[in-house]
C-alpha positions as CSV (number, residue, x, y, z in Angstrom):
1,M,2.4,21.1,33.3
2,A,-1.2,20.9,32.2
3,L,-2.4,18.5,30.2
4,D,-2.5,19.5,26.7
5,L,-5.8,18.6,25.6
6,E,-5.6,19.0,22.1
7,K,-2.7,16.4,22.0
8,I,-4.7,13.9,23.5
9,R,-7.9,14.3,21.3
10,A,-5.1,14.0,18.3
11,R,-3.8,10.8,19.7
12,K,-7.5,9.6,20.2
13,V,-8.1,10.3,16.3
14,A,-5.1,8.5,15.1
15,L,-5.8,5.6,17.5
16,E,-9.6,5.3,16.4
17,N,-8.1,5.7,12.3
18,R,-5.8,2.7,13.1
19,G,-8.4,0.7,14.3
20,N,-10.8,1.0,11.1
21,G,-7.7,0.2,8.7
22,G,-8.0,3.5,6.6
23,G,-8.9,7.4,7.6
24,N,-6.0,9.7,7.5
25,N,-3.4,6.9,8.0
26,F,-2.7,6.6,3.9
27,W,-1.6,9.2,1.1
28,R,-1.6,8.9,-2.4
29,P,-0.7,11.6,-4.6
30,N,-2.4,13.9,-6.8
31,D,-2.3,14.7,-10.5
32,G,1.0,17.3,-10.8
33,E,3.8,17.8,-8.1
34,Q,3.7,17.6,-4.4
35,T,6.8,17.4,-2.2
36,I,7.2,15.0,0.5
37,R,9.8,13.8,3.2
38,L,10.8,10.1,3.8
39,V,10.3,9.6,7.6
40,P,12.9,7.4,9.5
41,T,11.8,4.7,11.4
42,A,12.9,2.8,14.5
43,D,14.2,-0.2,12.8
44,G,16.0,1.6,10.3
45,D,14.2,0.4,7.0
46,P,11.1,2.9,6.2
47,L,10.3,0.6,3.3
48,K,7.5,-2.3,4.0
49,D,6.1,-4.7,1.5
50,F,2.9,-6.8,2.0
51,W,1.3,-9.0,-0.7
52,F,-2.4,-8.7,-1.6
53,H,-5.3,-10.7,-3.5
54,Y,-7.4,-8.8,-5.5
55,N,-10.5,-9.6,-8.0
56,L,-12.0,-12.4,-5.7
57,G,-15.7,-11.7,-6.6
58,E,-16.6,-7.8,-5.3
59,N,-14.3,-8.2,-2.2
60,P,-11.7,-5.5,-1.9
61,G,-7.8,-6.2,-1.8
62,F,-7.0,-8.5,1.4
63,L,-3.6,-9.7,2.4
64,S,-2.4,-13.1,1.4
65,P,-2.3,-15.3,4.2
66,K,0.6,-17.4,2.5
67,K,2.8,-14.9,1.0
68,N,2.8,-12.6,4.2
69,F,2.4,-15.2,7.1
70,G,3.5,-18.5,5.8
71,E,-0.2,-20.0,6.3
72,D,-1.4,-22.6,3.6
73,D,-4.8,-21.4,2.6
74,P,-7.4,-22.5,-0.1
75,L,-7.0,-19.7,-2.4
76,D,-3.1,-20.2,-3.0
77,S,-3.9,-24.2,-3.3
78,F,-6.2,-23.2,-6.1
79,I,-4.0,-20.7,-7.9
80,R,-1.2,-23.5,-7.9
81,K,-3.7,-26.0,-9.1
82,L,-4.9,-23.5,-12.3
83,F,-1.2,-23.0,-13.1
84,N,-0.5,-26.8,-13.1
85,E,-3.5,-27.2,-15.6
86,G,-1.3,-25.4,-17.7
87,T,-4.4,-24.3,-20.3
88,E,-4.5,-21.0,-21.7
89,D,-7.7,-20.1,-19.5
90,S,-6.4,-21.5,-16.5
91,I,-3.4,-19.6,-16.3
92,K,-5.0,-16.4,-17.3
93,M,-7.6,-16.9,-14.1
94,A,-4.5,-18.2,-12.0
95,K,-2.5,-14.5,-12.9
96,N,-6.0,-12.7,-12.1
97,L,-6.1,-14.3,-8.5
98,M,-2.5,-14.5,-7.7
99,A,-1.2,-11.8,-4.7
100,R,0.0,-8.9,-5.7
101,Q,3.1,-7.2,-3.9
102,R,2.6,-3.5,-2.7
103,F,5.2,-1.4,-1.3
104,F,4.7,1.2,1.7
105,A,6.5,4.0,3.2
106,P,5.9,6.6,6.2
107,V,5.9,10.1,4.6
108,I,5.0,13.5,5.8
109,V,3.7,15.8,3.1
110,R,4.9,19.5,2.6
111,G,2.0,21.9,3.0
112,E,0.1,19.1,5.2
113,E,2.2,18.9,7.9
114,D,-0.9,19.1,10.4
115,Q,-1.7,15.5,9.2
116,G,1.5,13.9,10.5
117,P,2.9,10.9,9.1
118,R,1.0,9.1,6.8
119,M,1.6,5.9,4.7
120,W,2.6,6.0,1.0
121,G,1.6,2.9,-0.8
122,F,3.0,2.4,-4.4
123,G,4.3,-0.3,-6.8
124,K,7.3,-1.6,-7.8
125,M,8.8,0.8,-10.6
126,V,8.5,3.5,-7.6
127,Y,9.9,1.0,-5.4
128,E,13.3,0.5,-7.4
129,Q,13.6,4.6,-7.8
130,L,13.3,4.7,-4.1
131,L,16.2,2.0,-3.5
132,N,18.1,3.8,-5.8
133,L,17.8,7.0,-3.8
134,F,18.8,5.2,-0.8
135,L,22.0,3.5,-2.1
136,N,23.1,6.6,-4.0
137,P,26.2,7.9,-2.2
138,E,25.5,11.4,-3.2
139,Y,22.5,11.9,-0.9
140,G,23.3,10.0,2.1
141,D,20.4,9.3,4.1
142,I,17.7,10.6,2.3
143,T,15.5,10.3,5.7
144,D,17.6,11.8,8.0
145,S,15.6,14.5,10.5
146,E,18.0,16.8,10.5
147,A,19.8,16.5,6.9
148,G,17.7,14.6,4.9
149,T,16.5,15.4,1.3
150,D,12.8,16.6,0.5
151,L,11.5,14.2,-2.9
152,V,9.1,16.0,-5.1
153,I,6.7,13.5,-6.5
154,H,5.8,13.8,-10.5
155,Y,2.2,12.1,-10.8
156,G,0.2,12.0,-13.7
157,K,-0.7,10.6,-17.2
158,P,1.9,11.7,-19.7
159,A,0.7,11.8,-23.4
160,G,-0.1,8.8,-25.1
161,A,0.3,7.0,-22.0
162,T,-2.2,4.2,-20.7
163,F,-1.5,4.6,-17.2
164,P,-0.5,7.5,-14.5
165,Q,3.3,7.4,-13.8
166,T,5.0,8.6,-10.7
167,K,8.8,10.5,-10.9
168,I,10.8,10.9,-8.0
169,T,13.0,14.1,-8.3
170,P,15.2,14.6,-4.9
171,R,15.8,18.2,-3.7
172,R,19.3,19.7,-4.5
173,R,19.5,20.8,-0.8
174,S,19.2,18.7,2.4
175,S,17.1,20.2,4.7
176,T,15.3,19.4,8.5
177,L,12.0,17.4,8.7
178,C,10.7,19.9,10.2
179,S,11.5,23.0,8.6
180,D,9.8,25.0,11.1
181,G,12.5,24.2,13.7
182,D,9.6,22.8,16.0
183,T,11.5,19.6,17.3
184,E,8.7,18.8,19.9
185,R,6.6,18.3,16.9
186,C,9.4,16.2,14.9
187,A,9.5,14.0,18.3
188,E,5.7,13.4,17.6
189,W,5.7,12.6,14.4
190,L,8.3,10.0,15.2
191,D,6.3,8.5,17.9
192,N,3.0,8.3,16.1
193,I,4.2,6.6,12.5
194,P,1.3,4.6,11.7
195,E,1.6,0.9,12.1
196,L,0.8,-1.1,9.0
197,D,0.5,-4.2,11.2
198,T,-2.8,-3.0,12.4
199,L,-4.1,-0.9,9.5
200,F,-5.1,-4.0,7.1
201,E,-7.4,-6.5,8.4
202,R,-5.7,-10.2,8.5
203,K,-8.2,-12.9,7.3
204,T,-7.8,-16.7,8.5
205,P,-7.1,-19.2,6.1
206,E,-10.7,-20.4,6.7
207,E,-12.3,-17.0,6.0
208,V,-10.0,-16.8,2.5
209,G,-12.0,-20.4,1.8
210,T,-15.3,-18.8,2.5
211,L,-14.8,-16.1,0.1
212,L,-13.0,-18.5,-2.8
213,D,-16.4,-21.0,-2.2
214,S,-18.4,-17.7,-2.5
215,Y,-16.2,-16.8,-5.6
216,L,-17.1,-20.3,-6.9
217,L,-20.8,-20.4,-6.9
218,D,-23.1,-18.7,-9.2
219,E,-25.5,-16.0,-7.9
220,S,-28.3,-18.7,-7.2
221,G,-25.6,-20.4,-4.7
222,T,-25.1,-23.5,-6.7
223,E,-21.8,-24.3,-7.9
224,E,-22.3,-24.3,-11.8
225,A,-19.6,-24.9,-14.5
226,S,-20.5,-21.9,-16.1
227,S,-19.8,-19.6,-13.3
228,E,-16.2,-21.0,-13.5
229,T,-16.1,-20.3,-17.3
230,Q,-17.2,-17.1,-17.0
231,M,-14.6,-16.6,-14.5
232,Y,-11.9,-17.9,-16.8
233,N,-12.6,-15.3,-19.2
234,T,-12.3,-12.5,-16.8
235,E,-9.6,-10.0,-17.9
236,A,-7.2,-8.9,-15.3
237,T,-5.5,-5.7,-16.2
238,T,-3.4,-3.2,-14.5
239,T,-5.8,-0.8,-14.3
240,S,-8.4,-2.9,-12.2
241,V,-5.5,-4.0,-10.1
242,D,-4.4,-0.5,-9.4
243,S,-8.2,0.5,-8.6
244,A,-8.4,-2.1,-6.3
245,F,-5.4,-1.1,-4.3
246,N,-6.9,2.8,-4.6
247,E,-10.2,1.5,-3.0
248,L,-8.3,-0.4,-0.4
249,L,-6.5,2.6,0.9
250,G,-9.0,5.2,0.1
């Protein structure tokens, strides 16, 4: 059989995207409705979770060494110190810096099958909806390649709501993962699910300590009480955390 250069090029693009931590490896819904299919994984658990720190100065979100890998790091110690102080300002700052849990699942987006499997990142509310679907005996294995279920994602900000909301509605009928019957393409999808472990940069505790030191310095590069006072007054909102998460996956 002749070498299929198009497939080789596609694999090269996928590899490069893994290396740069982004590209087409991630998907997030647009306003309105989109239909997706959760892709089965070799370990039988398509739902993964990671912990991220945000709001540490101008740095984008990064993986928590403590929460993800069990490594002690200066930021974790600093956050615990702030909680132990017990003042209103220290607790506010601790909550602003503490790690946030985010969940991921590999999906095929209907109408965008040419982009292959991508990782959908979401929060706790969507995670709970998916868990309920997985455990609902009426649907069975919604990721099954032959008899699974497509999911309609309704995303947007309802009237009067402060933040966008995501609602998941399963299709009434089961379907195949590859609706066009292309089993070869299905097999290729399953072989090329993005590996989350390679998509996020892992910082060492020392690197996190350097970020924390920079955060605790004022613009002149000297440690000042005024800098810390300013940080204690930082307002941590759901919007800022979600924005950081979207930037991380952008």
